[in-house]
N, C-alpha and C positions, 0 to 999 in steps of 0.2 A: 359560186364567186370565191378564187382561193385568196385567201386573207394573208397567210402565213407559210413558210415553203423554206424547205432545205436545198439548196444549190450549189455543188462544188464544196461540201462541207461547212458552208455559211448560213446561218440562221437568219433570215429576210422577212419581211413585213410589207404589205400593199402600201404604197406611198399612197400620196394625196391624190394626185393624179389620175389612180386608179388603173394605168396601164404599166408601170415600174416597180420596182421592189428595190427595200433601201436595207441595210445593213440593220439588224434587231437592236445593237446595242447602240444605234442612233436615235430610237424609238421614244417620242415625248408624250407627256402626257395628253395632250390633243390628238397626236394618232391612237394613243389607247381608247380615248372617247371616240373616236370617231369608228374605229374596228368593233368597239362594243355595239354601237349602234346597227352596225351591219350585222352583227351576230344575231341582234334584235328583230331587224326589220328584211331580213334576208337569208335565204341557205347559203352557209359557208362552208367552206372545207380548208384544212391544211394538211402540212404533211406532220407525221409522227417521228420523233427523234428516237434515237437508238436507244436510248434509256427506257422510252415508251414502247419499242418495238423494231423501228425500221429503218431510218437514215442517221448518218453520223454528223455529228457538227464539232469541227476541231477546235474551236474557242472555248475554253470553261467557260469564260461570262457569257459569251453568247449562248449556250444550252444552258446555265440558268436562267437568265431574261427569259428564252425560249420557252422552255419546260415550265416554268412559272404562268406567262401568259395563256399558253396553252391550257393549264391546268384551270386558271379563272375563266376562260372563255367556255371549257367546257362546261363548269359549273354554270355559268350565265344561259349556256344554252339549254341545259336540262332542266332549270330553272324559269326559263322564259314563261311560260304559262301563268305560272304563279305570281310571277312579277309583274305581268300585265294586267292579272285579274285584282291583285293588290293594287296598284295604283288606279284602275278605273275605280275601283269601292270606295278609297280615299278621296278621289275627286268629287264621286257621287255625294258621299259623307259632307265635303266640304262644301258643294255647290248647294246642296238642301239646305245646311245651317246657314249660308250667308243669304240665302234666298227668303229664307224665313226671316233673318235679320231685317233685310231689306222692307220686306212686307210689314213688320213692327214700325219700323221708322216712319214708312209713309204712312202708314193709321194714324200715327202722332200728330203728324203736321195738318 
């Protein structure tokens, strides 16, 4: 699934509807979170800007936003397995801690 693209010199991100793209300078934190979830749960692709090798973005502001988001998403994708493992480990520890806490309180009653 393509989440970021460069089209006619404009940087764009996949809109909430999943069918269209919006200009990257209109992105909001909810959009970034949604795209991050896609990075974790699905195979995603995106265009690479001229600075990183391919297509040109005409607006300097769009270029800065796009390149920063691509950089962070690449970091997320590269560390995805570690992040997921850490979440599972933390959840398991919390579950064991609070399960034993509940057992102790049952025995006191």
